C-alpha positions in Angstrom: -19.4 7.2 6.8 -16.0 5.8 7.4 -13.3 8.4 6.9 -10.6 7.9 4.2 -7.3 8.1 6.1 -3.8 9.1 4.9 -1.7 6.9 7.2 1.7 8.4 5.9 3.0 10.1 9.1 1.3 8.4 12.1 1.8 10.1 15.5 1.5 7.9 18.6 1.3 10.1 21.8 3.3 9.5 25.0 3.0 12.1 27.7 6.0 10.6 29.5 8.5 11.6 26.8 6.9 14.7 25.2 9.0 17.8 25.1 6.1 20.2 25.7 4.2 20.8 28.9 0.8 19.9 27.4 -0.1 17.1 25.1 -2.4 19.2 23.0 0.5 21.6 22.2 2.6 18.6 21.2 -0.1 17.2 19.0 -0.7 20.5 17.3 2.9 21.0 16.6 3.1 17.5 15.1 0.1 18.1 12.9 1.6 21.5 11.7 4.7 19.5 10.8 2.8 17.2 8.6 1.4 14.4 10.8 -1.6 12.9 9.0 -3.2 10.9 11.8 -2.9 10.9 15.6 -3.2 7.8 17.8 -3.9 8.7 21.5 -2.1 6.1 23.6 -2.1 6.8 27.3 -1.5 3.8 29.6 -1.1 5.4 33.0 -4.2 7.3 33.8 -7.8 6.8 35.0 -10.8 6.5 32.7 -11.8 10.0 33.6 -8.3 11.4 32.8 -8.2 9.5 29.5 -11.6 10.9 28.5 -10.6 14.5 29.5 -7.3 14.1 27.5 -9.1 12.6 24.5 -11.7 15.4 24.5 -8.8 18.1 24.3 -6.9 16.2 21.7 -10.1 15.7 19.6 -10.5 19.6 19.6 -7.0 19.9 18.1 -7.4 17.1 15.5 -10.9 18.4 14.5 -9.4 21.9 14.0 -7.1 20.5 11.4 -9.3 17.8 10.1 -6.9 15.1 11.2 -8.3 11.7 12.2 -8.0 10.7 15.9 -7.5 7.0 16.7 -7.9 5.9 20.4 -5.5 3.1 21.5 -7.3 0.1 23.2 -10.2 2.0 24.7 -13.3 1.5 22.6 -15.4 3.3 25.3 -13.3 6.4 25.1 -13.3 6.3 21.3 -17.0 6.3 21.2 -17.4 8.8 23.9 -15.4 11.4 22.0 -16.6 10.3 18.6 -13.0 9.6 17.5 -12.4 8.4 13.9 -11.6 4.9 15.2 -9.7 2.6 17.6 -6.5 0.6 17.5 -6.3 -2.7 19.4 -3.4 -5.0 20.1 -3.2 -8.8 20.3 -3.8 -8.8 24.0 -6.9 -6.6 23.8 -10.5 -7.4 22.9 -10.8 -9.6 19.8 -11.1 -7.5 16.6 -14.3 -9.2 15.5 -15.9 -8.1 18.8 -14.4 -4.6 18.6 -15.9 -4.2 15.1 -19.4 -5.1 16.4 -19.0 -2.4 19.1 -17.7 0.4 17.0 -19.9 -0.3 13.9 -19.0 -0.1 10.2 -18.4 3.6 10.2 -15.4 3.7 12.5 -11.8 2.8 11.7 -10.4 -0.4 13.2 -6.6 -0.8 13.4 -5.2 -4.1 14.6 -1.5 -4.8 15.7 0.1 -7.8 14.0 3.6 -9.0 14.5 3.4 -12.0 12.1 1.5 -13.3 9.1 -1.0 -15.3 11.1 -2.1 -12.4 13.1 -2.3 -10.3 10.0 -4.5 -12.9 8.4 -6.8 -13.0 11.4 -7.1 -9.2 11.6 -8.1 -9.1 7.9 -10.8 -11.7 8.4 -12.0 -9.9 11.4 -12.6 -6.8 9.3 -9.8 -4.6 10.3 -9.3 -1.4 8.3 -5.5 -1.3 8.6 -2.6 -3.2 10.2 0.0 -1.9 12.6 3.0 -4.2 11.8 5.9 -4.5 14.2 7.8 -3.9 16.2 10.2 -3.6 13.4 13.1 -2.4 15.5 14.0 -1.8 19.2 11.7 0.8 20.8 12.0 2.4 24.3 8.3 3.1 24.3 7.3 -0.6 24.2 10.4 -2.6 25.3 8.4 -5.9 25.5 7.2 -5.8 21.9 7.6 -8.8 19.8 9.8 -8.2 16.7 8.6 -8.6 13.1 11.3 -9.5 10.5 11.4 -7.9 7.1 10.7 -11.1 5.4 7.4 -11.3 7.6 6.6 -7.8 6.7 7.1 -8.5 2.9 4.9 -11.6 3.2 2.1 -9.7 4.9 2.3 -6.9 2.2 2.2 -9.5 -0.5 -0.9 -11.3 0.6 -3.0 -8.9 2.8 -4.8 -6.2 0.9 -5.0 -3.8 3.9 -3.0 -0.5 4.5 0.1 -1.3 6.5 1.5 1.0 9.1 5.0 -0.1 10.4 5.8 0.6 14.1 8.6 0.1 16.5 11.9 2.1 16.3 10.8 4.0 13.2 13.0 7.1 12.7 15.1 8.9 10.1 17.7 6.2 10.5 15.5 3.2 10.0 13.0 4.6 7.5 15.3 3.8 4.4 15.1 0.1 5.3 11.6 0.1 3.8 12.5 1.3 0.4 10.8 -0.8 -2.3 8.2 -2.1 0.1 4.7 -0.7 -0.4 4.1 0.7 3.1 1.2 3.0 3.6 2.2 4.6 7.0 5.0 5.1 9.5 4.1 5.2 13.2 6.3 7.1 15.5 6.3 8.4 19.0 9.7 9.4 20.3 11.1 10.4 16.9 8.4 13.2 16.9 6.9 14.0 20.3 10.1 13.9 22.3 12.1 16.2 20.1 12.8 19.8 21.2 11.2 21.1 18.0 8.3 18.8 17.3 7.1 20.6 14.2 10.6 20.6 12.7 11.0 16.9 13.6 7.7 16.0 11.8 8.7 18.1 8.8 12.1 16.4 8.5 10.5 13.0 8.8 8.0 13.9 6.0 10.9 14.8 3.8 12.4 11.4 4.4 9.2 9.7 3.6 8.8 11.7 0.3 12.3 10.5 -0.7 11.4 7.0 0.1 8.5 7.1 -2.3 
């Protein structure tokens, strides 16, 4: 059965900027601070390393009953029985990804404009990762999404929307009045000296926004 996900505070991992020695510690601290979903995004490692990392992270997310989403790698997601997978516009087509993961896994799709969002919806995505909304060091080549495009997507696409790209305490207030389901962050959480406190502060900001 497909899990029901609370996308509110969506952690994206990045070992290159984390403030802890081990990723599983960073993830656990983020969860303790209130992160509601974890996406494992690791670009610079072998398939074996990715699998081993995913296995360790899955132990942490399972401990706290937090869904684990694997970025790009459908094989890894299936191998560790993650809650789902997230794919970008340059990855495998969403309709093919859906066939591979089946109906009981979560499928997230990145969309930077309305056309991509419509296609993802038609291809049976469960949620959209919309952005990049602002400049982000973790993905400097990302295409930007305007607020007008975001509002258009929200108006016509009946899927949960997670905004991504430069999301932090400073930029969160820009989304007031827009029905956003989740806020995806990497550096605003995982690179902070106190990851748990950073997540707690962000959760407070999101509570005020709503």
